MARNUBA-228007 format. One record per residue (C-alpha): residue number from 1; residue in three letters; y, x, z. Coordinates in steps of 0.1 Angstrom, whole numbers. Example, Ala and Ser with C-alpha at 12.3 -4.5 7.8 and 13.67 -1.06 7.14 Angstrom:
2
 seq type north  east    up
   1  ala   -45   123    78
   2  ser   -11   137    71
This chain:
479
 seq type north  east    up
   1  met  -178   195  -177
   2  lys  -172   213  -145
   3  asn  -181   206  -109
   4  phe  -162   223   -80
   5  thr  -176   223   -45
   6  leu  -153   245   -24
   7  ser  -156   255    13
   8  leu  -123   262    30
   9  leu  -137   290    50
  10  ala  -156   306    22
  11  cys  -132   302    -7
  12  leu   -98   312     7
  13  asn   -92   334   -23
  14  val   -97   305   -47
  15  leu   -79   277   -29
  16  leu   -51   299   -15
  17  ile   -53   282    18
  18  thr   -30   295    44
  19  ser   -44   311    75
  20  asn   -30   285   100
  21  phe   -54   258    88
  22  leu   -83   263   111
  23  leu  -105   232   104
  24  ala  -133   236    79
  25  gln  -132   212    50
  26  lys  -150   207    17
  27  ile  -134   197   -15
  28  thr  -154   184   -44
  29  val  -139   176   -78
  30  ser  -158   153  -102
  31  glu  -164   158  -139
  32  glu  -137   141  -160
  33  val  -141   108  -177
  34  pro  -117    95  -205
  35  leu   -93    66  -197
  36  arg  -100    49  -230
  37  ser   -86    13  -230
  38  asp   -82     9  -193
  39  arg   -60   -18  -180
  40  asn   -67    -7  -145
  41  tyr   -90    15  -125
  42  glu   -97    15   -87
  43  leu  -118    34   -62
  44  ile  -144    11   -45
  45  gly  -158    35   -20
  46  leu  -189    54    -9
  47  phe  -224    40   -10
  48  asn  -251    64     4
  49  asp  -230    94    -7
  50  gln  -224    79   -41
  51  thr  -188    72   -51
  52  leu  -182    40   -71
  53  leu  -152    37   -95
  54  phe  -141     3  -109
  55  arg  -129     4  -146
  56  asp  -112   -26  -161
  57  his  -111   -21  -199
  58  val   -95   -45  -224
  59  asp  -129   -56  -236
  60  glu  -152   -50  -206
  61  val  -155   -44  -169
  62  glu  -177   -16  -156
  63  ile  -187     4  -126
  64  gln  -191    42  -128
  65  cys  -212    60  -101
  66  phe  -208    96   -91
  67  asp  -235   113   -70
  68  ser  -229   134   -39
  69  glu  -218   164   -61
  70  met  -194   141   -80
  71  gln  -214   142  -112
  72  leu  -214   110  -133
  73  lys  -248    94  -125
  74  trp  -247    61  -142
  75  glu  -224    34  -157
  76  glu  -230    -4  -155
  77  glu  -211   -31  -173
  78  leu  -205   -63  -153
  79  asp  -212   -97  -167
  80  leu  -183  -120  -159
  81  asp  -177  -156  -169
  82  gly  -151  -166  -195
  83  arg  -139  -151  -227
  84  asp  -111  -130  -212
  85  pro  -116  -129  -174
  86  lys   -89  -113  -152
  87  val  -100   -93  -122
  88  leu   -80  -102   -91
  89  gly   -94   -76   -67
  90  val  -124   -55   -58
  91  gln  -133   -42   -23
  92  gln  -162   -27    -4
  93  val  -175   -44    27
  94  glu  -202   -24    45
  95  asp  -231   -18    20
  96  tyr  -219   -41    -8
  97  phe  -187   -49   -27
  98  ile  -170   -81   -38
  99  leu  -153   -87   -71
 100  leu  -128  -116   -74
 101  tyr  -117  -128  -108
 102  arg  -103  -159  -126
 103  phe  -112  -173  -160
 104  arg  -106  -203  -181
 105  lys  -134  -227  -192
 106  lys  -127  -259  -212
 107  ser   -90  -256  -203
 108  lys   -98  -254  -166
 109  thr   -87  -224  -144
 110  ile  -115  -212  -121
 111  val  -116  -185   -94
 112  lys  -149  -169   -87
 113  ala  -165  -142   -65
 114  his  -194  -119   -73
 115  lys  -212   -98   -47
 116  tyr  -229   -66   -57
 117  asp  -250   -39   -40
 118  gly  -243    -2   -42
 119  asn  -261     0   -76
 120  ala  -239   -27   -91
 121  arg  -267   -53   -90
 122  leu  -255   -89   -86
 123  met  -266  -102   -52
 124  asp  -247  -135   -51
 125  ser  -221  -155   -70
 126  val  -199  -184   -59
 127  thr  -171  -205   -74
 128  ile  -142  -203   -49
 129  lys  -121  -230   -65
 130  asn  -119  -249   -97
 131  tyr   -82  -257  -102
 132  gly   -88  -280  -131
 133  phe   -62  -282  -159
 134  leu   -30  -263  -153
 135  phe    -1  -263  -177
 136  ser     1  -225  -173
 137  thr   -22  -199  -157
 138  pro   -10  -191  -123
 139  asn    -1  -156  -112
 140  phe   -27  -152   -85
 141  glu   -22  -127   -56
 142  val   -49  -115   -33
 143  ile   -43  -104     4
 144  arg   -70   -89    26
 145  ser   -74   -90    63
 146  glu   -74   -59    84
 147  asp  -112   -60    89
 148  arg  -117   -68    51
 149  thr  -138   -99    59
 150  lys  -112  -125    49
 151  val   -93  -128    17
 152  leu   -63  -150     9
 153  ile   -58  -160   -27
 154  tyr   -25  -177   -35
 155  tyr     1  -185   -61
 156  ile    36  -200   -60
 157  asp    43  -231   -80
 158  lys    78  -239   -92
 159  ser    92  -212   -68
 160  lys    88  -237   -39
 161  ile    51  -246   -33
 162  ile    25  -223   -19
 163  asn   -11  -229   -30
 164  ala   -34  -209    -9
 165  val   -72  -205    -4
 166  ala   -89  -185    24
 167  phe  -123  -170    15
 168  asp  -149  -156    40
 169  val  -164  -125    24
 170  pro  -196  -121    45
 171  gly  -204  -158    42
 172  met  -193  -161     6
 173  thr  -176  -194    14
 174  met  -142  -209    11
 175  met  -128  -215    46
 176  trp   -99  -237    37
 177  glu   -73  -246    10
 178  lys   -38  -256    15
 179  ala    -7  -265    -6
 180  phe    25  -266    14
 181  lys    63  -265     7
 182  pro    84  -247    33
 183  glu   116  -266    37
 184  gly   144  -250    17
 185  met   123  -221     4
 186  leu   133  -206   -30
 187  tyr   112  -178   -44
 188  pro   120  -149   -46
 189  arg   153  -153   -28
 190  asp   137  -161     6
 191  trp   103  -144     1
 192  gln    95  -116    25
 193  gln    57  -112    31
 194  ile    24  -131    35
 195  leu    -5  -120    55
 196  val   -40  -132    66
 197  asp   -55  -123   100
 198  asp   -92  -115   108
 199  thr   -99  -151   116
 200  gly   -85  -164    83
 201  asn   -52  -177    94
 202  leu   -22  -175    71
 203  his    11  -159    82
 204  leu    42  -163    60
 205  ile    75  -147    66
 206  leu   107  -159    49
 207  ser   140  -141    52
 208  lys   169  -166    55
 209  asp   206  -162    51
 210  asn   205  -124    46
 211  phe   240  -123    32
 212  arg   272  -107    45
 213  ser   289  -141    46
 214  lys   261  -155    67
 215  lys   250  -125    87
 216  lys   255  -142   121
 217  met   229  -168   110
 218  his   204  -144    95
 219  tyr   168  -150   107
 220  phe   132  -148    98
 221  gln   113  -181    93
 222  ile    77  -177   104
 223  his    51  -201    91
 224  gln    15  -200   105
 225  tyr   -13  -220    91
 226  phe   -44  -223   112
 227  gly   -69  -234    86
 228  met   -98  -244   108
 229  asp   -76  -269   127
 230  asp   -54  -278    97
 231  arg   -24  -270   118
 232  leu     9  -257   104
 233  his    34  -241   128
 234  gln    70  -229   121
 235  ser    92  -207   143
 236  asn   125  -188   138
 237  val   134  -153   148
 238  ser   171  -144   150
 239  leu   183  -109   139
 240  asn   212  -111   163
 241  gly   239  -108   136
 242  lys   223   -79   117
 243  leu   213   -79    81
 244  thr   179   -68    69
 245  phe   179   -37    46
 246  asp   141   -34    44
 247  val   112   -45    66
 248  leu    74   -43    67
 249  phe    52   -67    88
 250  glu    17   -61   100
 251  leu    -8   -82   119
 252  asp   -20   -67   151
 253  asn   -54   -85   155
 254  arg   -63   -66   186
 255  asn   -32   -78   205
 256  asn   -29  -112   187
 257  gln     6  -106   174
 258  leu    28  -101   144
 259  val    48   -68   144
 260  ala    74   -53   121
 261  ala    95   -23   116
 262  gly   127   -27    96
 263  leu   160   -13    87
 264  tyr   192   -31    95
 265  gly   228   -32    81
 266  glu   261   -42    97
 267  lys   281   -53    67
 268  thr   258   -51    37
 269  val   221   -52    28
 270  thr   225   -20     7
 271  lys   232     4    36
 272  ala   210     9    67
 273  met   227    18   100
 274  gly   195    20   120
 275  tyr   160     6   124
 276  tyr   145   -22   145
 277  tyr   112   -32   161
 278  leu   100   -68   162
 279  arg    70   -82   180
 280  ile    60  -119   178
 281  pro    30  -131   199
 282  ser     9  -154   177
 283  asp     3  -179   205
 284  asn    39  -180   217
 285  pro    63  -170   188
 286  lys    94  -179   209
 287  ala    86  -151   233
 288  tyr    94  -124   207
 289  thr   107   -89   213
 290  phe   136   -75   191
 291  gln   150   -41   197
 292  leu   176   -22   176
 293  his   178    16   173
 294  glu   209    31   157
 295  phe   204    63   136
 296  ser   212    94   157
 297  leu   235   121   144
 298  glu   205   145   147
 299  met   184   124   125
 300  leu   212   118   100
 301  ser   219   155    97
 302  thr   185   159    81
 303  phe   191   132    55
 304  leu   228   137    47
 305  asp   251   167    44
 306  lys   278   171    71
 307  lys   306   157    49
 308  lys   287   125    43
 309  ile   279   121    80
 310  lys   316   122    89
 311  lys   325    97    62
 312  asn   297    73    66
 313  arg   268    71    91
 314  gly   246    48    70
 315  leu   217    55    47
 316  ile   213    39    13
 317  glu   182    59     2
 318  ile   156    50    28
 319  val   126    26    28
 320  val   100    14    53
 321  glu    67    29    40
 322  asp    41    22    67
 323  val    37     5   101
 324  val     8    20   121
 325  leu    -5    -1   150
 326  arg    -7    15   185
 327  met   -35     4   208
 328  asp   -10    -9   234
 329  gly     8   -32   210
 330  gly    36    -8   199
 331  val    39     7   165
 332  ile    45    40   147
 333  ala    71    33   120
 334  ile    73    56    90
 335  phe   105    57    69
 336  glu   109    78    38
 337  lys   139    90    19
 338  ala   134    77   -16
 339  lys   160    79   -44
 340  leu   160    66   -80
 341  tyr   185    76  -107
 342  glu   185    60  -141
 343  arg   201    80  -170
 344  arg   209    69  -205
 345  thr   199    95  -230
 346  gly   198    96  -268
 347  asn   210   113  -300
 348  ile   247   111  -304
 349  tyr   241   108  -342
 350  arg   218    77  -337
 351  ser   222    47  -360
 352  phe   243    17  -349
 353  asn   214    -4  -338
 354  glu   193    24  -323
 355  pro   191    19  -285
 356  phe   197    46  -259
 357  ile   166    58  -241
 358  asn   166    52  -203
 359  ser   152    81  -183
 360  val   144    76  -146
 361  asp   145   104  -120
 362  tyr   126    98   -87
 363  tyr   130   117   -54
 364  phe   107   114   -25
 365  glu   120   135     4
 366  glu   122   136    42
 367  met   102   112    64
 368  tyr   114    99    97
 369  ile    86    89   121
 370  ala    94    67   152
 371  ser    68    58   178
 372  ile    79    26   196
 373  his    66    11   228
 374  pro    56   -26   230
 375  asp    89   -34   248
 376  gly   109   -19   219
 377  asp   119    13   236
 378  leu   116    45   216
 379  his    88    68   227
 380  trp    96    97   203
 381  gly   111   103   169
 382  asn   105   132   144
 383  val   115   142   109
 384  leu    89   157    85
 385  his   104   176    56
 386  lys    92   175    20
 387  lys   109   176   -14
 388  gln    93   159   -44
 389  phe   110   153   -78
 390  ala    94   132  -106
 391  gln   105   117  -139
 392  asp    96    84  -154
 393  gly    58    77  -151
 394  glu    52   108  -130
 395  ser    64    88   -99
 396  ile    27    79   -93
 397  tyr    22   115   -80
 398  gly    50   113   -55
 399  ser    52   102   -18
 400  tyr    21   106     4
 401  phe   -12    93    17
 402  leu   -16    84    53
 403  phe   -50    94    67
 404  thr   -55    80   102
 405  thr   -79    91   129
 406  pro   -81    82   166
 407  ser   -63   114   176
 408  ser   -38   120   148
 409  leu   -21   109   116
 410  arg   -23   131    85
 411  phe     4   129    59
 412  ile   -11   144    27
 413  phe    11   150    -3
 414  asn    18   171   -34
 415  asp    44   198   -26
 416  glu    57   194   -61
 417  val    51   169   -89
 418  lys    38   192  -116
 419  tyr     6   203  -132
 420  glu    -1   232  -108
 421  asn    11   228   -73
 422  thr     1   231   -36
 423  val   -12   201   -17
 424  ser     0   201    19
 425  glu    -3   179    50
 426  tyr    14   172    83
 427  val    -9   166   112
 428  leu     9   144   137
 429  arg    -4   139   172
 430  gly     1   110   195
 431  asp    27   128   216
 432  gly    49   135   185
 433  asn    39   172   181
 434  tyr    29   182   146
 435  lys    19   211   124
 436  arg    21   216    86
 437  asn    -9   230    67
 438  ser   -16   239    32
 439  val   -48   221    20
 440  leu   -54   234   -15
 441  asn   -38   248   -47
 442  thr   -46   229   -78
 443  lys   -43   260  -101
 444  asp   -71   261  -126
 445  leu   -87   229  -113
 446  lys   -69   207  -139
 447  ile   -61   179  -115
 448  arg   -30   159  -107
 449  leu   -36   139   -76
 450  arg   -24   103   -71
 451  phe   -22   102   -33
 452  arg    -6    68   -32
 453  asp   -38    54   -47
 454  ala   -62    74   -25
 455  met   -88    57    -3
 456  gln   -98    67    32
 457  val  -136    61    36
 458  asn  -139    70    73
 459  ser  -124    94    98
 460  lys  -136   124    78
 461  val  -137   115    41
 462  leu  -108   109    16
 463  leu  -112   100   -20
 464  val   -83   107   -44
 465  pro   -80    98   -81
 466  ser   -67   124  -104
 467  glu   -51   115  -137
 468  met   -42   141  -163
 469  arg   -38   139  -200
 470  asn   -57   105  -202
 471  arg   -86   119  -182
 472  ile   -97   107  -147
 473  lys  -113   128  -120
 474  ile  -121   120   -85
 475  val  -115   144   -57
 476  lys  -135   141   -25
 477  leu  -119   157     6
 478  glu  -142   161    36
 479  tyr  -128   173    69
């Protein structure tokens, strides 16, 4: 077992940090722990300089604690109700954490919440809802509010009925429950996204008529449920004859509005011709703002070769990855070039009934960042370059983690998806200027960082899980 605590300024020869990175940082790598029979694991957060890791094994649920030097300090098994409980979510709130789970008792389906302190001691427990007898166990989903004080637990019945419960975390109480059937909804054809705001209200977005034959009628159907008043409101937002290629909604609690950044198509939903900004005031949805931005030739030149630009100006390999809220009500939209290729491989001398093996190649490449004003006008746009290639299950090491601070955005990523590589970052300022830094080299550290599953603790600390050869380590990066 090894523990690495490395200072950027003192250990340049070990980490191979480039000289243009001027801010001191500390990197601590935990001792490794075996994966065993994990169904899932998840970072919970920091409690008085102790890092907690949630482990969901087939036969038990436990918490592992690492001290300030990332040495394993203790392990604690959690006592949950039911023979085979399923954990729905775990999250830190201030100096405690909440675990949500469902179980069956006497043929009844029950959802419950446990509240634990930083030492995994049970502080409180409450039954959120007893659903009684259900013919089949629902596939519950959990959505958290931006301030993490409200939780929405829902499932969809018969592809048409939404059964939702809002839970207040600090008060450990159910705020409201509601079952409603949006007219004409068919899941998953119409489903786009569901969100909960900091006051516990539900916001459901359905995508209607997103077909070439009906593109003139394409619109978003917005359902808002104000639980404390038992009030359900519906509004429609037209896409002005455009088709939706991809879109991501976020709730702007500060400005009391629903915002989105999306990609639009002209003739098909498989090719993006540009992107759009959408802003919907929660108290007056009809006064929405919708603004289109066609891809510029300069932007396309970084995503496509010159021959493809002349033939076709659209993009088929791009997704909306993040929407960052600006203080003034605008957004910073982050688009990433992501490609997936599936190949059939196998021995040509295989037997008649021996199947081919499908191998999948993943590419995570350039990112386009667009800062958009509240009125929909473009403030600035920039392209950040990276090249990542992964095969099959290695895709978990691709893409990036977005580390946010009041003054900048940090895009942290593996330069290459392999056992030994350099970790880099782009530091993007509010005016669109940026610089690229090398953060560390993983040679001899025996880590493979899963940045997509990292956790930002505060404006200075990042926790990143490492998974390598059925072993877990946690890397703590302190700026």
